C-alpha positions in Angstrom: -15.6 294.8 117.2 -16.2 298.3 116.9 -13.5 301.0 117.6 -13.8 304.1 119.9 -15.9 306.6 118.4 -17.5 304.2 115.9 -20.9 304.0 117.5 -20.8 307.8 119.7 -24.5 307.0 120.1 -24.6 303.6 122.1 -25.4 303.3 125.7 -25.2 300.3 128.2 -27.8 300.5 130.4 -27.1 298.5 133.6 -28.2 297.5 137.0 -25.8 295.2 138.4 -24.6 294.6 134.9 -25.6 295.3 131.5 -29.1 294.8 130.7 -30.1 296.5 127.1 -29.0 299.3 124.8 -29.8 302.1 124.1 -28.9 305.3 122.7 -28.3 309.4 123.4 -30.6 311.4 121.7 -29.5 314.2 123.1 -27.1 315.7 126.0 -30.2 314.3 128.4 -32.2 312.3 126.6 -31.6 308.5 125.3 -33.8 305.6 123.5 -34.2 302.0 124.5 -37.0 299.3 124.0 -40.6 299.4 125.9 -39.3 295.7 127.2 -36.2 297.1 128.4 -38.0 298.8 131.4 -36.2 299.2 135.1 -37.2 302.0 137.6 -33.9 303.0 138.1 -30.9 302.4 136.5 -27.3 303.8 134.9 -26.7 304.8 131.0 -23.1 303.9 129.9 -21.4 306.4 127.5 -18.3 307.1 125.6 -17.0 303.7 125.2 -16.9 300.5 123.6 -16.1 298.9 127.4 -19.3 298.8 129.0 -16.8 298.3 131.8 -15.6 302.0 131.5 -16.5 305.3 129.7 -19.2 307.5 131.5 -21.9 306.1 133.8 -24.8 308.0 134.6 -27.7 307.2 137.0 -31.1 307.4 135.1 -34.3 307.4 137.0 -37.2 309.1 134.1 -38.3 305.7 132.0 -40.8 306.3 129.6 -42.5 303.1 127.7 -44.7 303.7 125.1 -48.5 303.5 126.3 -49.5 301.2 123.5 -46.4 298.8 123.8 -47.7 295.1 123.9 -45.4 292.6 124.7 -47.1 289.3 123.8 -47.2 290.7 120.2 -44.2 292.9 120.9 -45.4 295.6 119.2 -44.8 299.1 119.9 -41.6 298.9 121.8 -40.2 302.1 122.2 -39.1 303.9 125.1 -37.0 307.0 126.3 -35.1 307.5 129.2 -34.1 311.4 130.6 -30.6 310.7 132.7 -30.5 312.7 136.3 -27.2 314.5 134.6 -26.3 315.4 131.5 -24.1 312.9 129.3 -20.5 315.2 128.2 -20.3 315.1 124.7 -17.0 314.4 122.6 -16.1 312.4 119.5 -16.2 309.3 121.6 -20.6 310.5 122.7 -22.3 312.1 120.4 -26.3 312.0 119.7 -27.6 310.4 116.5 -30.4 312.3 115.0 -33.4 310.1 114.7 -34.8 309.2 110.5 -37.0 311.7 108.8 -40.4 310.7 109.2 -42.4 308.7 106.3 -44.5 306.7 105.2 -42.2 305.2 102.8 -39.7 302.4 103.9 -36.2 301.5 102.5 -36.4 299.6 99.6 -35.4 295.6 100.3 -31.8 294.8 100.9 -31.4 298.3 101.5 -27.9 298.9 103.6 -28.3 299.0 107.5 -26.3 298.7 110.7 -26.9 297.7 114.4 -24.3 297.3 117.2 -24.8 296.0 120.7 -23.3 294.4 124.0 -25.5 291.2 123.8 -25.2 287.6 123.6 -22.0 286.9 120.8 -21.0 283.7 120.9 -22.4 280.1 120.0 -22.5 277.0 122.2 -22.0 273.5 120.7 -25.6 272.4 121.1 -26.1 276.1 118.3 -27.9 277.8 120.9 -26.2 281.4 122.1 -24.2 281.1 125.1 -25.5 283.3 127.8 -23.1 286.0 128.4 -23.2 289.7 127.2 -20.4 290.7 125.5 -17.9 293.3 127.4 -16.8 295.0 124.3 -19.7 296.4 121.3 -20.3 294.8 118.8 -21.7 295.4 115.2 -22.4 294.1 112.3 -24.3 295.5 108.5 -27.9 294.4 108.2 -29.9 294.7 105.6 -33.5 296.0 105.6 -36.8 293.2 104.9 -39.7 294.7 103.4 -43.0 293.9 105.2 -44.2 291.3 102.5 -41.2 289.3 102.9 -41.0 289.3 107.3 -44.9 288.9 107.2 -43.8 285.1 104.6 -41.4 284.4 106.9 -42.6 285.6 110.7 -46.2 283.9 109.4 -47.1 284.1 113.4 -45.5 287.2 114.4 -47.7 291.1 113.7 -45.7 292.9 112.0 -47.6 296.3 111.5 -46.1 299.4 110.9 -44.3 299.7 114.6 -42.3 296.9 113.4 -38.7 297.1 111.0 -37.3 294.0 110.1 -33.6 293.3 109.1 -31.0 290.4 108.6 -27.8 289.6 107.8 -26.7 286.1 106.5 -24.4 285.4 108.7 -25.8 287.2 112.1 -28.1 288.1 114.4 -29.0 289.9 116.9 -29.6 288.5 120.3 -30.0 288.7 124.0 -28.8 291.6 125.4 -28.7 293.6 122.5 -32.4 295.2 122.7 -33.2 298.8 123.0 -29.8 299.0 121.0 -29.6 301.3 117.3 -30.6 300.6 113.9 -28.9 302.9 112.0 -29.1 303.7 108.0 -27.3 307.0 106.3 -29.8 309.6 105.3 -28.5 313.3 104.4 -24.7 312.2 103.9 -24.5 310.5 108.4 -25.6 307.8 109.9 -29.3 308.5 111.5 -31.9 305.9 114.1 -34.4 303.7 112.2 -35.0 301.2 114.4 -34.9 300.3 118.5 -33.6 296.6 119.2 -36.6 294.6 119.5 -36.8 290.7 118.8 -34.8 288.2 117.2 -35.4 284.1 116.9 -35.7 282.3 120.4 -32.0 280.9 119.4 -30.5 283.7 117.4 -30.7 282.0 113.7 -29.2 283.6 110.9 -30.2 282.0 108.0 -33.3 283.7 106.5 -35.1 284.6 109.7 -34.9 288.6 110.2 -35.4 290.3 113.4 -37.4 292.9 114.4 -37.0 296.5 115.9 -39.3 299.0 116.9 -40.4 301.3 113.7 -38.8 304.8 114.5 -39.9 306.2 111.0 -43.0 305.5 110.8 -44.9 309.4 111.5 -46.4 308.5 114.2 -43.8 306.8 116.6 -40.8 309.7 115.1 -43.2 312.3 116.6 -43.6 310.0 119.9 -40.2 309.8 120.1 -39.5 313.7 119.5 -42.0 314.6 122.0 -41.1 312.6 125.2 -37.1 312.9 124.2 -37.9 317.3 124.3 -36.0 316.8 120.7 
């Protein structure tokens, strides 16, 4: 369980309930995944309980024009809120990582968080219920070579970053949420939660995030978020 203020950039995106995660990029902009597209939704900020917090109407959703749902690549999106977030110690923007074509070293420490499925059933499959309370886990960066060797049928291109943890996985409902890395003494956004094994398996099966670090996508995010 996350503690209040631990991930002040975390958002819960909701219609009648939580459907995706996101991150605060500025008082008026947020990041999420292109596959989370909705024409109208709410962004819930400043909380670790998605039934409380700032609830702000969001009518703008800008998905990456080259998003490909079949290959799960270019899974980037930016949203704009109708009224600004009230920024405080519990609701803060997270800066994007510096753009670079040099990826982290294999095994480099990362963190991810979300309100997605969080319990396994007796059949070894996740129980189809999102979490009311924010969860988080440490992650480790997985190199492109290692990710490709495991996911031989999956497209791992410049728009994808892989990560894994020995006993944890992202799952349905975490989509669009943050993968973060420490850079320059602060947490920065390096990935947007994109895909995992259909049963959210954890044993040696890396998961995929949209790669905010790659210069082309970093620039797209900055331009569309007005950063």
